[in-house]
C-alpha positions in Angstrom: -3.5 -2.7 0.2 -6.2 -0.3 1.2 -6.8 3.0 -0.7 -5.3 4.9 2.2 -2.2 2.8 2.1 -1.9 3.3 -1.7 -2.2 7.0 -1.2 0.4 7.0 1.5 2.7 5.0 -0.8 2.3 7.5 -3.6 3.1 10.3 -1.2 6.3 8.6 0.0 7.3 7.8 -3.6 6.9 11.5 -4.5 8.9 12.5 -1.5 11.6 10.0 -2.4 11.8 11.3 -5.9 12.1 14.9 -4.7 14.8 14.0 -2.2 16.8 12.2 -4.9 16.4 15.1 -7.3 17.7 17.4 -4.6 20.4 14.9 -3.6 19.2 15.2 0.0 20.3 11.9 1.4 18.9 12.4 4.9 15.5 13.2 3.5 15.8 10.2 1.1 16.6 8.0 4.1 13.5 9.2 5.9 11.3 8.7 2.8 12.7 5.2 2.3 12.1 4.3 6.0 8.5 5.4 5.7 8.0 3.3 2.6 9.8 0.3 4.2 7.4 0.5 7.2 4.4 0.6 4.9 5.8 -2.3 2.9 6.7 -4.5 5.8 3.7 -6.8 5.2 3.5 -7.3 1.4 6.8 -6.1 0.0 9.2 -6.9 2.8 12.2 -7.9 0.6 11.8 -4.9 -1.6 11.6 -2.7 1.5 14.8 -4.3 2.9 16.7 -3.9 -0.4 15.7 -0.2 -0.8 16.6 0.6 2.8 19.9 -1.3 2.6 20.9 0.7 -0.5 20.4 4.1 1.1 21.8 3.0 4.5 25.0 1.7 2.9 25.5 5.1 1.2 26.3 6.7 4.6 29.9 6.7 5.8 29.4 8.5 9.1 26.7 9.7 11.4 25.7 6.3 12.6 25.1 7.7 16.1 22.3 9.9 14.8 18.7 9.0 15.5 17.8 8.5 11.8 20.6 6.1 11.1 20.0 4.2 14.4 16.3 3.9 13.5 17.3 2.8 9.9 19.6 0.1 11.3 17.0 -1.2 13.6 14.4 -1.3 10.8 16.8 -3.0 8.5 17.6 -5.7 11.1 13.8 -6.2 11.6 13.2 -6.6 7.9 16.2 -9.0 7.6 15.1 -11.3 10.4 11.7 -12.3 8.8 10.4 -15.5 10.3 13.8 -16.4 11.8 13.1 -13.8 14.6 10.4 -16.0 16.1 12.6 -19.1 16.1 15.5 -17.1 17.6 13.2 -15.8 20.3 12.2 -19.4 21.3 15.8 -20.5 21.3 16.7 -17.6 23.6 14.0 -18.6 26.1 15.2 -22.2 26.0 18.7 -21.0 26.6 17.6 -18.8 29.5 15.7 -21.7 31.1 18.8 -24.0 30.7 21.0 -21.4 32.3 18.7 -21.1 35.3 18.6 -24.9 35.6 22.4 -25.0 35.3 23.0 -22.3 37.9 20.8 -24.2 40.4 23.0 -27.2 40.1 26.2 -25.3 40.7 25.1 -23.9 44.1 
């Protein structure tokens, strides 16, 4: 992790601490999302757990931009390497569907 990334992490951690002290869940969510994006490479599982914890706190508002973004990031963090395998399966499935549709005509 570069010095710039370390400095960013410290800032996000301070922001997270302040949001928690103020019980500002929306700000806490944004701070966690920023940390999770920063941690995607080296601390992926820790990022996923932290984001899941705050995301699960919410009981409503899932149509808001922040919670939609959080859900998308959580899904991205959860897929890990499986995402690449699923992508190749989808292509294979699409090719098979095209081949199959050609035979039906």
